[in-house]
Structures are given as structure tokens and as C-alpha cells.
N, C-alpha and C positions, 0 to 999 in steps of 0.2 A: 564474493558474497559467500555468507554462512553456507554448512556443507545441510544444515537438518531446519530445516523450518516452519513452518507454521499458520495458515491464517487465521487470528484470535480474532479481528471483525471486517465486516466488509460494507461495501454503497454496495447498492441491490444492482440485481445482475442483469434483473427487464433492459437495463441503459444498455449506451453505444461503450459509456467509457466506465467502469468498473475499476476501484478500490479500495484494494486489499491493507491493515496494518498485519503485517508479519513478525516474528519474536522467536529468539532464538540465538543460547550459547549468552543467554541475557543484555544480544542486542538488537534490535528492535530496527526494522524498513518502514517503504512505503512502496508501495506493488499497485505499479497502474495496469493495468488493458483493456489495451483500444478494436471495438468488435468489429472487424470491417471483412468483408465480405468473399476475401482471401484468407482468410483467417485472423485472425489474434492477433498483436502486436505488446510486446509486454514492457515497457521501465520500473527502472527501481533508480531508489533513488540510493544514494551511500550507509551502511550502514551507523547508528543513532546505540546512546543510547535510550532503553525500555521508556525511560521517564522526557526525553527528549521525542523519541520519537512520538508518544503520544498527545506531545501537546502539537506535536506538527498536524498527528491525524482529527484535532480537537480541529486547530482551528481552517482544516482542510471544511470537515463537516462544515463549520459555520460560515462558511464563503471564505475566513480571513487568511488564507493559505494563496500562492500566486507558484 
């Protein structure tokens, strides 16, 4: 993963599963945070170009991503 990243978009933290679009160094990935009783479980996609990650992000928000 990238050393320095920042979330640039995210879904509502009121849900059990939160998604973040993270960028850094000209690359991007999507982070999935599942909030469980024992603490959060974090999953991250591989790094993509920013354009590709934004496309997947749009698909995710519209229900078109799996």
C-alpha cells in the first residue's frame, strides 16, 4: 500500500460497513471498514490509477460494483 494516503470520499459512518476512497502519490484504492462488536475489520483493494478508482467508486455507490 501507499505510505501517505488520505480519504477523499466516504460513506456514512452510521452504517455497519463504511467505504472510503483513499488517494496518495497519484494512486488510489478503496477501503472497506466493517464495524463489529470486537472492533473494526479493514479490507483494502489493490492500488489503481485515480481515474480507475473513481470509476469503481461510482459503481460502488450506484450499486453496480461487486
